[in-house]
All heavy atoms as a GROMACS GRO file, in nm:
protein
  630
    1MET      N    1   6.865  -7.747   5.102
    1MET     CA    2   6.840  -7.873   5.168
    1MET      C    3   6.725  -7.942   5.097
    1MET      O    4   6.627  -7.878   5.062
    1MET     CB    5   6.807  -7.848   5.316
    1MET     CG    6   6.736  -7.961   5.385
    1MET     SD    7   6.695  -7.923   5.554
    1MET     CE    8   6.802  -8.036   5.635
    2GLN      N    9   6.738  -8.071   5.078
    2GLN     CA   10   6.633  -8.148   5.013
    2GLN      C   11   6.592  -8.264   5.104
    2GLN      O   12   6.678  -8.332   5.159
    2GLN     CB   13   6.680  -8.202   4.878
    2GLN     CG   14   6.575  -8.284   4.806
    2GLN     CD   15   6.618  -8.322   4.667
    2GLN    OE1   16   6.668  -8.237   4.594
    2GLN    NE2   17   6.597  -8.446   4.628
    3VAL      N   18   6.462  -8.283   5.122
    3VAL     CA   19   6.410  -8.395   5.200
    3VAL      C   20   6.301  -8.464   5.120
    3VAL      O   21   6.233  -8.402   5.038
    3VAL     CB   22   6.353  -8.349   5.336
    3VAL    CG1   23   6.461  -8.293   5.425
    3VAL    CG2   24   6.243  -8.249   5.319
    4ASN      N   25   6.285  -8.594   5.144
    4ASN     CA   26   6.176  -8.665   5.079
    4ASN      C   27   6.046  -8.641   5.152
    4ASN      O   28   6.044  -8.593   5.266
    4ASN     CB   29   6.208  -8.815   5.071
    4ASN     CG   30   6.298  -8.848   4.954
    4ASN    OD1   31   6.278  -8.798   4.844
    4ASN    ND2   32   6.399  -8.931   4.978
    5MET      N   33   5.936  -8.672   5.088
    5MET     CA   34   5.802  -8.643   5.138
    5MET      C   35   5.780  -8.695   5.280
    5MET      O   36   5.733  -8.622   5.366
    5MET     CB   37   5.699  -8.704   5.042
    5MET     CG   38   5.558  -8.661   5.067
    5MET     SD   39   5.522  -8.494   5.014
    5MET     CE   40   5.542  -8.507   4.838
    6LEU      N   41   5.812  -8.821   5.306
    6LEU     CA   42   5.789  -8.879   5.438
    6LEU      C   43   5.870  -8.805   5.545
    6LEU      O   44   5.818  -8.774   5.652
    6LEU     CB   45   5.826  -9.028   5.438
    6LEU     CG   46   5.805  -9.100   5.571
    6LEU    CD1   47   5.658  -9.093   5.613
    6LEU    CD2   48   5.850  -9.244   5.561
    7GLU      N   49   5.995  -8.774   5.515
    7GLU     CA   50   6.078  -8.699   5.610
    7GLU      C   51   6.021  -8.560   5.635
    7GLU      O   52   6.019  -8.512   5.747
    7GLU     CB   53   6.222  -8.690   5.558
    7GLU     CG   54   6.316  -8.624   5.656
    7GLU     CD   55   6.458  -8.614   5.605
    7GLU    OE1   56   6.488  -8.660   5.492
    7GLU    OE2   57   6.541  -8.558   5.678
    8ALA      N   58   5.971  -8.495   5.531
    8ALA     CA   59   5.911  -8.363   5.546
    8ALA      C   60   5.788  -8.370   5.636
    8ALA      O   61   5.767  -8.282   5.720
    8ALA     CB   62   5.874  -8.305   5.410
    9LYS      N   63   5.707  -8.474   5.622
    9LYS     CA   64   5.589  -8.491   5.708
    9LYS      C   65   5.631  -8.508   5.853
    9LYS      O   66   5.572  -8.448   5.943
    9LYS     CB   67   5.509  -8.615   5.665
    9LYS     CG   68   5.431  -8.598   5.539
    9LYS     CD   69   5.357  -8.728   5.510
    9LYS     CE   70   5.285  -8.723   5.378
    9LYS     NZ   71   5.216  -8.852   5.349
   10ASN      N   72   5.732  -8.591   5.876
   10ASN     CA   73   5.775  -8.621   6.012
   10ASN      C   74   5.851  -8.507   6.077
   10ASN      O   75   5.852  -8.496   6.200
   10ASN     CB   76   5.862  -8.748   6.014
   10ASN     CG   77   5.783  -8.871   5.978
   10ASN    OD1   78   5.662  -8.876   5.997
   10ASN    ND2   79   5.850  -8.971   5.923
   11ARG      N   80   5.917  -8.424   5.999
   11ARG     CA   81   6.004  -8.318   6.054
   11ARG      C   82   5.957  -8.178   6.021
   11ARG      O   83   6.036  -8.084   6.022
   11ARG     CB   84   6.146  -8.335   5.996
   11ARG     CG   85   6.216  -8.460   6.041
   11ARG     CD   86   6.359  -8.466   5.989
   11ARG     NE   87   6.430  -8.342   6.018
   11ARG     CZ   88   6.531  -8.297   5.945
   11ARG    NH1   89   6.575  -8.364   5.842
   11ARG    NH2   90   6.591  -8.185   5.977
   12LEU      N   91   5.829  -8.160   5.992
   12LEU     CA   92   5.780  -8.030   5.947
   12LEU      C   93   5.817  -7.917   6.044
   12LEU      O   94   5.870  -7.814   6.003
   12LEU     CB   95   5.628  -8.032   5.926
   12LEU     CG   96   5.568  -7.900   5.877
   12LEU    CD1   97   5.626  -7.860   5.742
   12LEU    CD2   98   5.418  -7.909   5.870
   13SER      N   99   5.792  -7.936   6.173
   13SER     CA  100   5.824  -7.831   6.271
   13SER      C  101   5.973  -7.797   6.269
   13SER      O  102   6.011  -7.679   6.275
   13SER     CB  103   5.785  -7.875   6.412
   13SER     OG  104   5.646  -7.886   6.421
   14ASN      N  105   6.057  -7.898   6.261
   14ASN     CA  106   6.201  -7.877   6.258
   14ASN      C  107   6.243  -7.804   6.130
   14ASN      O  108   6.328  -7.713   6.135
   14ASN     CB  109   6.273  -8.011   6.269
   14ASN     CG  110   6.423  -7.997   6.263
   14ASN    OD1  111   6.482  -8.018   6.158
   14ASN    ND2  112   6.483  -7.961   6.374
   15LEU      N  113   6.184  -7.840   6.018
   15LEU     CA  114   6.218  -7.774   5.891
   15LEU      C  115   6.177  -7.627   5.894
   15LEU      O  116   6.251  -7.540   5.847
   15LEU     CB  117   6.152  -7.846   5.774
   15LEU     CG  118   6.200  -7.991   5.750
   15LEU    CD1  119   6.115  -8.058   5.644
   15LEU    CD2  120   6.346  -7.994   5.714
   16VAL      N  121   6.061  -7.599   5.950
   16VAL     CA  122   6.016  -7.459   5.961
   16VAL      C  123   6.111  -7.381   6.052
   16VAL      O  124   6.146  -7.267   6.023
   16VAL     CB  125   5.870  -7.452   6.011
   16VAL    CG1  126   5.831  -7.310   6.046
   16VAL    CG2  127   5.776  -7.509   5.906
   17MET      N  128   6.154  -7.444   6.163
   17MET     CA  129   6.248  -7.377   6.253
   17MET      C  130   6.379  -7.344   6.182
   17MET      O  131   6.437  -7.238   6.202
   17MET     CB  132   6.276  -7.463   6.376
   17MET     CG  133   6.359  -7.390   6.481
   17MET     SD  134   6.490  -7.480   6.564
   17MET     CE  135   6.549  -7.599   6.453
   18LEU      N  136   6.428  -7.435   6.097
   18LEU     CA  137   6.550  -7.409   6.021
   18LEU      C  138   6.534  -7.288   5.931
   18LEU      O  139   6.627  -7.208   5.915
   18LEU     CB  140   6.588  -7.532   5.938
   18LEU     CG  141   6.635  -7.655   6.015
   18LEU    CD1  142   6.653  -7.774   5.921
   18LEU    CD2  143   6.762  -7.626   6.091
   19LEU      N  144   6.416  -7.271   5.873
   19LEU     CA  145   6.390  -7.153   5.789
   19LEU      C  146   6.383  -7.027   5.874
   19LEU      O  147   6.440  -6.923   5.841
   19LEU     CB  148   6.260  -7.172   5.710
   19LEU     CG  149   6.262  -7.280   5.602
   19LEU    CD1  150   6.121  -7.306   5.551
   19LEU    CD2  151   6.353  -7.241   5.488
   20GLU      N  152   6.310  -7.035   5.987
   20GLU     CA  153   6.293  -6.918   6.074
   20GLU      C  154   6.425  -6.868   6.130
   20GLU      O  155   6.443  -6.747   6.147
   20GLU     CB  156   6.201  -6.952   6.191
   20GLU     CG  157   6.057  -6.964   6.155
   20GLU     CD  158   5.971  -7.004   6.273
   20GLU    OE1  159   6.016  -7.085   6.357
   20GLU    OE2  160   5.859  -6.954   6.280
   21THR      N  161   6.514  -6.959   6.161
   21THR     CA  162   6.643  -6.920   6.222
   21THR      C  163   6.752  -6.895   6.117
   21THR      O  164   6.868  -6.883   6.152
   21THR     CB  165   6.690  -7.028   6.320
   21THR    OG1  166   6.702  -7.153   6.250
   21THR    CG2  167   6.594  -7.043   6.437
   22HIS      N  168   6.713  -6.891   5.991
   22HIS     CA  169   6.804  -6.862   5.880
   22HIS      C  170   6.916  -6.967   5.865
   22HIS      O  171   7.019  -6.938   5.806
   22HIS     CB  172   6.866  -6.722   5.893
   22HIS     CG  173   6.765  -6.612   5.891
   22HIS    ND1  174   6.730  -6.546   5.776
   22HIS    CD2  175   6.689  -6.559   5.989
   22HIS    CE1  176   6.638  -6.455   5.805
   22HIS    NE2  177   6.611  -6.462   5.933
   23GLN      N  178   6.896  -7.086   5.921
   23GLN     CA  179   6.994  -7.192   5.901
   23GLN      C  180   6.981  -7.250   5.760
   23GLN      O  181   7.076  -7.306   5.708
   23GLN     CB  182   6.976  -7.301   6.006
   23GLN     CG  183   7.008  -7.253   6.147
   23GLN     CD  184   6.983  -7.361   6.250
   23GLN    OE1  185   7.017  -7.477   6.227
   23GLN    NE2  186   6.925  -7.325   6.362
   24GLU      N  187   6.862  -7.239   5.704
   24GLU     CA  188   6.837  -7.281   5.566
   24GLU      C  189   6.757  -7.170   5.498
   24GLU      O  190   6.672  -7.107   5.560
   24GLU     CB  191   6.756  -7.411   5.560
   24GLU     CG  192   6.829  -7.533   5.611
   24GLU     CD  193   6.940  -7.580   5.520
   24GLU    OE1  194   6.937  -7.546   5.400
   24GLU    OE2  195   7.030  -7.651   5.568
   25ASP      N  196   6.786  -7.146   5.370
   25ASP     CA  197   6.710  -7.048   5.294
   25ASP      C  198   6.591  -7.113   5.224
   25ASP      O  199   6.486  -7.051   5.206
   25ASP     CB  200   6.798  -6.982   5.187
   25ASP     CG  201   6.908  -6.897   5.251
   25ASP    OD1  202   6.882  -6.836   5.356
   25ASP    OD2  203   7.018  -6.894   5.195
   26THR      N  204   6.609  -7.238   5.183
   26THR     CA  205   6.508  -7.309   5.107
   26THR      C  206   6.510  -7.456   5.146
   26THR      O  207   6.616  -7.513   5.167
   26THR     CB  208   6.537  -7.298   4.955
   26THR    OG1  209   6.545  -7.161   4.920
   26THR    CG2  210   6.429  -7.364   4.873
   27VAL      N  211   6.392  -7.515   5.155
   27VAL     CA  212   6.380  -7.659   5.175
   27VAL      C  213   6.306  -7.715   5.055
   27VAL      O  214   6.192  -7.675   5.027
   27VAL     CB  215   6.305  -7.692   5.306
   27VAL    CG1  216   6.286  -7.843   5.320
   27VAL    CG2  217   6.378  -7.636   5.426
   28LEU      N  218   6.371  -7.804   4.982
   28LEU     CA  219   6.307  -7.870   4.868
   28LEU      C  220   6.246  -8.001   4.916
   28LEU      O  221   6.309  -8.078   4.987
   28LEU     CB  222   6.410  -7.900   4.759
   28LEU     CG  223   6.478  -7.778   4.696
   28LEU    CD1  224   6.584  -7.824   4.598
   28LEU    CD2  225   6.376  -7.690   4.628
   29ILE      N  226   6.120  -8.024   4.878
   29ILE     CA  227   6.052  -8.148   4.913
   29ILE      C  228   6.046  -8.234   4.788
   29ILE      O  229   5.998  -8.189   4.683
   29ILE     CB  230   5.912  -8.119   4.969
   29ILE    CG1  231   5.924  -8.030   5.094
   29ILE    CG2  232   5.840  -8.250   5.003
   29ILE    CD1  233   5.793  -7.981   5.149
   30ALA      N  234   6.095  -8.356   4.801
   30ALA     CA  235   6.107  -8.443   4.684
   30ALA      C  236   6.016  -8.565   4.698
   30ALA      O  237   5.983  -8.609   4.807
   30ALA     CB  238   6.252  -8.489   4.670
   31ARG      N  239   5.975  -8.616   4.582
   31ARG     CA  240   5.905  -8.743   4.576
   31ARG      C  241   5.993  -8.836   4.494
   31ARG      O  242   6.027  -8.804   4.379
   31ARG     CB  243   5.768  -8.726   4.510
   31ARG     CG  244   5.686  -8.855   4.511
   31ARG     CD  245   5.555  -8.840   4.436
   31ARG     NE  246   5.474  -8.728   4.473
   31ARG     CZ  247   5.378  -8.730   4.569
   31ARG    NH1  248   5.355  -8.840   4.635
   31ARG    NH2  249   5.308  -8.623   4.593
   32ASN      N  250   6.033  -8.946   4.556
   32ASN     CA  251   6.124  -9.041   4.490
   32ASN      C  252   6.254  -8.973   4.444
   32ASN      O  253   6.303  -9.000   4.335
   32ASN     CB  254   6.056  -9.112   4.373
   32ASN     CG  255   5.936  -9.192   4.418
   32ASN    OD1  256   5.938  -9.248   4.526
   32ASN    ND2  257   5.832  -9.194   4.337
   33GLY      N  258   6.302  -8.879   4.524
   33GLY     CA  259   6.429  -8.813   4.493
   33GLY      C  260   6.420  -8.699   4.394
   33GLY      O  261   6.520  -8.635   4.364
   34ILE      N  262   6.299  -8.671   4.342
   34ILE     CA  263   6.282  -8.563   4.244
   34ILE      C  264   6.210  -8.446   4.312
   34ILE      O  265   6.098  -8.463   4.360
   34ILE     CB  266   6.202  -8.611   4.121
   34ILE    CG1  267   6.276  -8.726   4.053
   34ILE    CG2  268   6.178  -8.497   4.024
   34ILE    CD1  269   6.195  -8.798   3.948
   35PRO      N  270   6.272  -8.328   4.321
   35PRO     CA  271   6.208  -8.213   4.387
   35PRO      C  272   6.076  -8.177   4.319
   35PRO      O  273   6.068  -8.166   4.197
   35PRO     CB  274   6.309  -8.099   4.370
   35PRO     CG  275   6.439  -8.167   4.341
   35PRO     CD  276   6.406  -8.294   4.271
   36VAL      N  277   5.970  -8.162   4.402
   36VAL     CA  278   5.838  -8.126   4.350
   36VAL      C  279   5.780  -8.004   4.419
   36VAL      O  280   5.684  -7.944   4.369
   36VAL     CB  281   5.739  -8.244   4.361
   36VAL    CG1  282   5.781  -8.357   4.270
   36VAL    CG2  283   5.724  -8.291   4.504
   37ALA      N  284   5.835  -7.964   4.534
   37ALA     CA  285   5.784  -7.848   4.607
   37ALA      C  286   5.900  -7.779   4.677
   37ALA      O  287   6.006  -7.838   4.697
   37ALA     CB  288   5.678  -7.890   4.707
   38GLN      N  289   5.875  -7.654   4.715
   38GLN     CA  290   5.980  -7.575   4.779
   38GLN      C  291   5.918  -7.497   4.894
   38GLN      O  292   5.813  -7.436   4.879
   38GLN     CB  293   6.038  -7.480   4.675
   38GLN     CG  294   6.136  -7.381   4.727
   38GLN     CD  295   6.193  -7.296   4.614
   38GLN    OE1  296   6.244  -7.350   4.518
   38GLN    NE2  297   6.180  -7.166   4.626
   39MET      N  298   5.986  -7.497   5.009
   39MET     CA  299   5.945  -7.415   5.124
   39MET      C  300   6.050  -7.306   5.141
   39MET      O  301   6.170  -7.333   5.138
   39MET     CB  302   5.939  -7.498   5.253
   39MET     CG  303   5.823  -7.590   5.262
   39MET     SD  304   5.802  -7.678   5.420
   39MET     CE  305   5.938  -7.638   5.523
   40THR      N  306   6.002  -7.184   5.157
   40THR     CA  307   6.092  -7.072   5.184
   40THR      C  308   6.033  -6.989   5.297
   40THR      O  309   5.912  -6.995   5.324
   40THR     CB  310   6.112  -6.982   5.062
   40THR    OG1  311   5.985  -6.930   5.022
   40THR    CG2  312   6.177  -7.056   4.948
   41ARG      N  313   6.117  -6.911   5.360
   41ARG     CA  314   6.073  -6.822   5.467
   41ARG      C  315   6.007  -6.700   5.405
   41ARG      O  316   6.056  -6.646   5.306
   41ARG     CB  317   6.193  -6.780   5.552
   41ARG     CG  318   6.159  -6.701   5.675
   41ARG     CD  319   6.285  -6.671   5.755
   41ARG     NE  320   6.388  -6.607   5.675
   41ARG     CZ  321   6.388  -6.476   5.648
   41ARG    NH1  322   6.295  -6.398   5.693
   41ARG    NH2  323   6.485  -6.426   5.575
   42ILE      N  324   5.897  -6.657   5.463
   42ILE     CA  325   5.832  -6.534   5.417
   42ILE      C  326   5.902  -6.418   5.485
   42ILE      O  327   5.910  -6.411   5.608
   42ILE     CB  328   5.682  -6.534   5.453
   42ILE    CG1  329   5.612  -6.649   5.381
   42ILE    CG2  330   5.618  -6.401   5.419
   42ILE    CD1  331   5.468  -6.669   5.421
   43PRO      N  332   5.959  -6.324   5.406
   43PRO     CA  333   6.031  -6.212   5.469
   43PRO      C  334   5.935  -6.123   5.547
   43PRO      O  335   5.823  -6.099   5.504
   43PRO     CB  336   6.092  -6.138   5.350
   43PRO     CG  337   6.026  -6.190   5.229
   43PRO     CD  338   5.957  -6.318   5.262
   44ARG      N  339   5.981  -6.080   5.661
   44ARG     CA  340   5.901  -5.989   5.744
   44ARG      C  341   5.919  -5.847   5.693
   44ARG      O  342   6.030  -5.806   5.661
   44ARG     CB  343   5.944  -5.996   5.889
   44ARG     CG  344   5.908  -6.126   5.952
   44ARG     CD  345   5.930  -6.119   6.100
   44ARG     NE  346   5.887  -6.245   6.159
   44ARG     CZ  347   5.903  -6.274   6.285
   44ARG    NH1  348   5.962  -6.189   6.366
   44ARG    NH2  349   5.862  -6.389   6.331
   45LYS      N  350   5.811  -5.777   5.688
   45LYS     CA  351   5.818  -5.636   5.650
   45LYS      C  352   5.860  -5.555   5.772
   45LYS      O  353   5.813  -5.580   5.883
   45LYS     CB  354   5.682  -5.588   5.601
   45LYS     CG  355   5.638  -5.655   5.474
   45LYS     CD  356   5.505  -5.603   5.429
   45LYS     CE  357   5.462  -5.673   5.302
   45LYS     NZ  358   5.328  -5.634   5.261
   46PRO      N  359   5.948  -5.458   5.754
   46PRO     CA  360   5.987  -5.375   5.868
   46PRO      C  361   5.867  -5.297   5.918
   46PRO      O  362   5.780  -5.258   5.841
   46PRO     CB  363   6.095  -5.283   5.812
   46PRO     CG  364   6.085  -5.291   5.665
   46PRO     CD  365   6.014  -5.418   5.631
   47LYS      N  366   5.863  -5.279   6.050
   47LYS     CA  367   5.754  -5.202   6.109
   47LYS      C  368   5.761  -5.058   6.062
   47LYS      O  369   5.869  -4.999   6.055
   47LYS     CB  370   5.761  -5.207   6.262
   47LYS     CG  371   5.737  -5.345   6.318
   47LYS     CD  372   5.746  -5.343   6.468
   47LYS     CE  373   5.725  -5.481   6.524
   47LYS     NZ  374   5.736  -5.483   6.669
   48LYS      N  375   5.646  -5.004   6.031
   48LYS     CA  376   5.642  -4.864   5.993
   48LYS      C  377   5.655  -4.777   6.116
   48LYS      O  378   5.595  -4.804   6.220
   48LYS     CB  379   5.511  -4.831   5.921
   48LYS     CG  380   5.504  -4.886   5.782
   48LYS     CD  381   5.383  -4.831   5.711
   48LYS     CE  382   5.382  -4.879   5.568
   48LYS     NZ  383   5.268  -4.825   5.495
   49ARG      N  384   5.735  -4.675   6.103
   49ARG     CA  385   5.751  -4.581   6.214
   49ARG      C  386   5.673  -4.455   6.182
   49ARG      O  387   5.666  -4.412   6.068
   49ARG     CB  388   5.898  -4.548   6.232
   49ARG     CG  389   5.979  -4.672   6.271
   49ARG     CD  390   6.116  -4.638   6.308
   49ARG     NE  391   6.113  -4.556   6.429
   49ARG     CZ  392   6.219  -4.502   6.483
   49ARG    NH1  393   6.335  -4.519   6.430
   49ARG    NH2  394   6.209  -4.429   6.592
   50ILE      N  395   5.617  -4.400   6.283
   50ILE     CA  396   5.544  -4.276   6.265
   50ILE      C  397   5.647  -4.165   6.246
   50ILE      O  398   5.736  -4.147   6.328
   50ILE     CB  399   5.454  -4.246   6.386
   50ILE    CG1  400   5.353  -4.358   6.402
   50ILE    CG2  401   5.386  -4.112   6.370
   50ILE    CD1  402   5.268  -4.348   6.525
   51GLY      N  403   5.636  -4.092   6.138
   51GLY     CA  404   5.736  -3.991   6.107
   51GLY      C  405   5.684  -3.849   6.117
   51GLY      O  406   5.711  -3.767   6.030
   52VAL      N  407   5.608  -3.820   6.223
   52VAL     CA  408   5.550  -3.686   6.234
   52VAL      C  409   5.655  -3.577   6.252
   52VAL      O  410   5.631  -3.464   6.215
   52VAL     CB  411   5.448  -3.680   6.349
   52VAL    CG1  412   5.327  -3.767   6.320
   52VAL    CG2  413   5.509  -3.719   6.481
   53ALA      N  414   5.771  -3.612   6.307
   53ALA     CA  415   5.875  -3.510   6.329
   53ALA      C  416   5.988  -3.522   6.228
   53ALA      O  417   6.093  -3.459   6.245
   53ALA     CB  418   5.929  -3.521   6.471
   54SER      N  419   5.967  -3.602   6.124
   54SER     CA  420   6.072  -3.622   6.025
   54SER      C  421   6.116  -3.489   5.964
   54SER      O  422   6.034  -3.412   5.914
   54SER     CB  423   6.021  -3.715   5.916
   54SER     OG  424   6.119  -3.734   5.819
   55GLY      N  425   6.246  -3.461   5.974
   55GLY     CA  426   6.301  -3.338   5.917
   55GLY      C  427   6.280  -3.214   6.001
   55GLY      O  428   6.322  -3.105   5.964
   56LYS      N  429   6.216  -3.226   6.117
   56LYS     CA  430   6.188  -3.108   6.200
   56LYS      C  431   6.286  -3.093   6.316
   56LYS      O  432   6.281  -2.995   6.388
   56LYS     CB  433   6.046  -3.116   6.255
   56LYS     CG  434   5.944  -3.122   6.144
   56LYS     CD  435   5.808  -3.088   6.192
   56LYS     CE  436   5.713  -3.108   6.077
   56LYS     NZ  437   5.638  -3.001   6.039
   57PHE      N  438   6.373  -3.191   6.334
   57PHE     CA  439   6.467  -3.186   6.443
   57PHE      C  440   6.605  -3.220   6.391
   57PHE      O  441   6.622  -3.316   6.317
   57PHE     CB  442   6.428  -3.284   6.554
   57PHE     CG  443   6.523  -3.286   6.669
   57PHE    CD1  444   6.525  -3.185   6.762
   57PHE    CD2  445   6.614  -3.390   6.684
   57PHE    CE1  446   6.613  -3.186   6.868
   57PHE    CE2  447   6.703  -3.393   6.790
   57PHE     CZ  448   6.702  -3.291   6.882
   58HIS      N  449   6.702  -3.144   6.431
   58HIS     CA  450   6.840  -3.166   6.389
   58HIS      C  451   6.924  -3.193   6.514
   58HIS      O  452   6.922  -3.116   6.609
   58HIS     CB  453   6.893  -3.043   6.315
   58HIS     CG  454   7.039  -3.051   6.286
   58HIS    ND1  455   7.091  -3.137   6.193
   58HIS    CD2  456   7.145  -2.986   6.340
   58HIS    CE1  457   7.223  -3.123   6.190
   58HIS    NE2  458   7.257  -3.032   6.278
   59VAL      N  459   6.997  -3.303   6.513
   59VAL     CA  460   7.086  -3.335   6.625
   59VAL      C  461   7.216  -3.259   6.604
   59VAL      O  462   7.282  -3.276   6.502
   59VAL     CB  463   7.115  -3.487   6.630
   59VAL    CG1  464   7.212  -3.517   6.744
   59VAL    CG2  465   6.987  -3.566   6.646
   60PRO      N  466   7.250  -3.171   6.699
   60PRO     CA  467   7.372  -3.092   6.684
   60PRO      C  468   7.497  -3.181   6.684
   60PRO      O  469   7.498  -3.288   6.744
   60PRO     CB  470   7.373  -3.001   6.807
   60PRO     CG  471   7.248  -3.027   6.882
   60PRO     CD  472   7.178  -3.141   6.821
   61ASP      N  473   7.601  -3.135   6.618
   61ASP     CA  474   7.726  -3.211   6.610
   61ASP      C  475   7.790  -3.231   6.747
   61ASP      O  476   7.857  -3.330   6.771
   61ASP     CB  477   7.826  -3.140   6.518
   61ASP     CG  478   7.780  -3.142   6.373
   61ASP    OD1  479   7.703  -3.233   6.336
   61ASP    OD2  480   7.820  -3.052   6.298
   62ASN      N  481   7.769  -3.139   6.839
   62ASN     CA  482   7.830  -3.149   6.972
   62ASN      C  483   7.734  -3.211   7.074
   62ASN      O  484   7.745  -3.188   7.193
   62ASN     CB  485   7.877  -3.011   7.019
   62ASN     CG  486   7.761  -2.915   7.038
   62ASN    OD1  487   7.648  -2.944   6.998
   62ASN    ND2  488   7.789  -2.801   7.099
   63PHE      N  489   7.642  -3.292   7.028
   63PHE     CA  490   7.540  -3.352   7.114
   63PHE      C  491   7.601  -3.428   7.231
   63PHE      O  492   7.551  -3.425   7.342
   63PHE     CB  493   7.452  -3.446   7.030
   63PHE     CG  494   7.340  -3.509   7.107
   63PHE    CD1  495   7.226  -3.438   7.140
   63PHE    CD2  496   7.349  -3.642   7.147
   63PHE    CE1  497   7.123  -3.496   7.209
   63PHE    CE2  498   7.247  -3.701   7.217
   63PHE     CZ  499   7.133  -3.629   7.249
   64ASP      N  500   7.711  -3.499   7.207
   64ASP     CA  501   7.775  -3.580   7.311
   64ASP      C  502   7.886  -3.505   7.386
   64ASP      O  503   7.960  -3.566   7.463
   64ASP     CB  504   7.834  -3.707   7.250
   64ASP     CG  505   7.728  -3.797   7.190
   64ASP    OD1  506   7.618  -3.802   7.247
   64ASP    OD2  507   7.755  -3.861   7.088
   65ALA      N  508   7.895  -3.376   7.368
   65ALA     CA  509   8.007  -3.300   7.424
   65ALA      C  510   8.014  -3.307   7.577
   65ALA      O  511   8.123  -3.303   7.634
   65ALA     CB  512   8.001  -3.155   7.380
   66TRP      N  513   7.902  -3.318   7.644
   66TRP     CA  514   7.903  -3.316   7.790
   66TRP      C  515   7.922  -3.455   7.850
   66TRP      O  516   7.928  -3.470   7.971
   66TRP     CB  517   7.774  -3.256   7.843
   66TRP     CG  518   7.763  -3.108   7.823
   66TRP    CD1  519   7.857  -3.024   7.773
   66TRP    CD2  520   7.650  -3.028   7.853
   66TRP    NE1  521   7.810  -2.896   7.769
   66TRP    CE2  522   7.682  -2.894   7.818
   66TRP    CE3  523   7.526  -3.052   7.905
   66TRP    CZ2  524   7.594  -2.789   7.836
   66TRP    CZ3  525   7.438  -2.947   7.923
   66TRP    CH2  526   7.472  -2.816   7.888
   67ASP      N  527   7.935  -3.556   7.770
   67ASP     CA  528   7.949  -3.691   7.825
   67ASP      C  529   8.065  -3.703   7.922
   67ASP      O  530   8.052  -3.762   8.029
   67ASP     CB  531   7.967  -3.794   7.713
   67ASP     CG  532   7.836  -3.830   7.647
   67ASP    OD1  533   7.730  -3.778   7.689
   67ASP    OD2  534   7.838  -3.911   7.552
   68LYS      N  535   8.180  -3.649   7.888
   68LYS     CA  536   8.299  -3.659   7.974
   68LYS      C  537   8.273  -3.590   8.108
   68LYS      O  538   8.306  -3.644   8.214
   68LYS     CB  539   8.420  -3.599   7.902
   68LYS     CG  540   8.546  -3.599   7.984
   68LYS     CD  541   8.600  -3.740   8.006
   68LYS     CE  542   8.729  -3.734   8.081
   68LYS     NZ  543   8.742  -3.836   8.182
   69GLU      N  544   8.212  -3.472   8.102
   69GLU     CA  545   8.184  -3.398   8.225
   69GLU      C  546   8.086  -3.475   8.314
   69GLU      O  547   8.104  -3.484   8.436
   69GLU     CB  548   8.125  -3.261   8.188
   69GLU     CG  549   8.098  -3.172   8.307
   69GLU     CD  550   8.041  -3.037   8.265
   69GLU    OE1  551   8.058  -2.997   8.148
   69GLU    OE2  552   7.979  -2.972   8.350
   70ILE      N  553   7.985  -3.535   8.254
   70ILE     CA  554   7.887  -3.611   8.331
   70ILE      C  555   7.950  -3.739   8.387
   70ILE      O  556   7.925  -3.776   8.501
   70ILE     CB  557   7.763  -3.643   8.243
   70ILE    CG1  558   7.690  -3.512   8.212
   70ILE    CG2  559   7.671  -3.742   8.312
   70ILE    CD1  560   7.580  -3.525   8.110
   71GLU      N  561   8.036  -3.803   8.309
   71GLU     CA  562   8.107  -3.921   8.358
   71GLU      C  563   8.189  -3.887   8.481
   71GLU      O  564   8.188  -3.961   8.580
   71GLU     CB  565   8.200  -3.977   8.250
   71GLU     CG  566   8.130  -4.051   8.140
   71GLU     CD  567   8.227  -4.092   8.029
   71GLU    OE1  568   8.348  -4.063   8.039
   71GLU    OE2  569   8.180  -4.156   7.934
   72ASP      N  570   8.259  -3.776   8.477
   72ASP     CA  571   8.341  -3.734   8.590
   72ASP      C  572   8.255  -3.708   8.713
   72ASP      O  573   8.294  -3.739   8.825
   72ASP     CB  574   8.424  -3.611   8.554
   72ASP     CG  575   8.531  -3.640   8.450
   72ASP    OD1  576   8.564  -3.760   8.432
   72ASP    OD2  577   8.580  -3.544   8.386
   73MET      N  578   8.136  -3.648   8.693
   73MET     CA  579   8.047  -3.619   8.806
   73MET      C  580   7.998  -3.747   8.874
   73MET      O  581   7.981  -3.749   8.994
   73MET     CB  582   7.925  -3.538   8.759
   73MET     CG  583   7.959  -3.394   8.725
   73MET     SD  584   7.826  -3.287   8.667
   73MET     CE  585   7.680  -3.380   8.663
   74PHE      N  586   7.982  -3.853   8.797
   74PHE     CA  587   7.932  -3.978   8.854
   74PHE      C  588   8.044  -4.079   8.881
   74PHE      O  589   8.018  -4.193   8.919
   74PHE     CB  590   7.825  -4.040   8.763
   74PHE     CG  591   7.696  -3.966   8.768
   74PHE    CD1  592   7.666  -3.866   8.676
   74PHE    CD2  593   7.603  -3.993   8.869
   74PHE    CE1  594   7.546  -3.796   8.682
   74PHE    CE2  595   7.483  -3.924   8.876
   74PHE     CZ  596   7.455  -3.825   8.783
   75GLY      N  597   8.168  -4.038   8.859
   75GLY     CA  598   8.283  -4.118   8.894
   75GLY      C  599   8.305  -4.243   8.811
   75GLY      O  600   8.357  -4.341   8.859
   76GLY      N  601   8.268  -4.240   8.686
   76GLY     CA  602   8.292  -4.357   8.603
   76GLY      C  603   8.257  -4.332   8.457
   76GLY      O  604   8.227  -4.220   8.418
   77LYS      N  605   8.261  -4.437   8.381
   77LYS     CA  606   8.233  -4.427   8.238
   77LYS      C  607   8.089  -4.460   8.210
   77LYS      O  608   8.036  -4.558   8.258
   77LYS     CB  609   8.326  -4.523   8.160
   77LYS     CG  610   8.306  -4.517   8.012
   77LYS     CD  611   8.426  -4.574   7.941
   77LYS     CE  612   8.409  -4.572   7.793
   77LYS     NZ  613   8.397  -4.441   7.733
   78LEU      N  614   8.024  -4.379   8.130
   78LEU     CA  615   7.887  -4.405   8.087
   78LEU      C  616   7.888  -4.505   7.974
   78LEU      O  617   7.973  -4.502   7.886
   78LEU     CB  618   7.820  -4.276   8.039
   78LEU     CG  619   7.796  -4.168   8.142
   78LEU    CD1  620   7.735  -4.045   8.077
   78LEU    CD2  621   7.705  -4.218   8.252
   79GLU      N  622   7.792  -4.597   7.975
   79GLU     CA  623   7.783  -4.695   7.867
   79GLU      C  624   7.646  -4.695   7.810
   79GLU      O  625   7.551  -4.660   7.856
   79GLU     CB  626   7.821  -4.833   7.918
   79GLU     CG  627   7.966  -4.834   7.961
   79GLU     CD  628   8.014  -4.976   7.996
   79GLU    OE1  629   7.961  -5.071   7.938
   79GLU    OE2  630   8.102  -4.986   8.078
   0.00000   0.00000   0.00000
């Protein structure tokens, strides 16, 4: 998307929202129709998870084996 300088000044909040909501990847700001600046979204870094138990616990293959029995006990389907 390309906008001229005056439009970028007047619509700055809207342009930032378009970047935040991934509706636009880049906004080019032009002077007299010639692009001179570019706005892009800053990617968020994924939150670090504490991995103190990493590799110390194994989920058994039959982990969900009792689901049917528990569903029957409560008279319905678990979601």
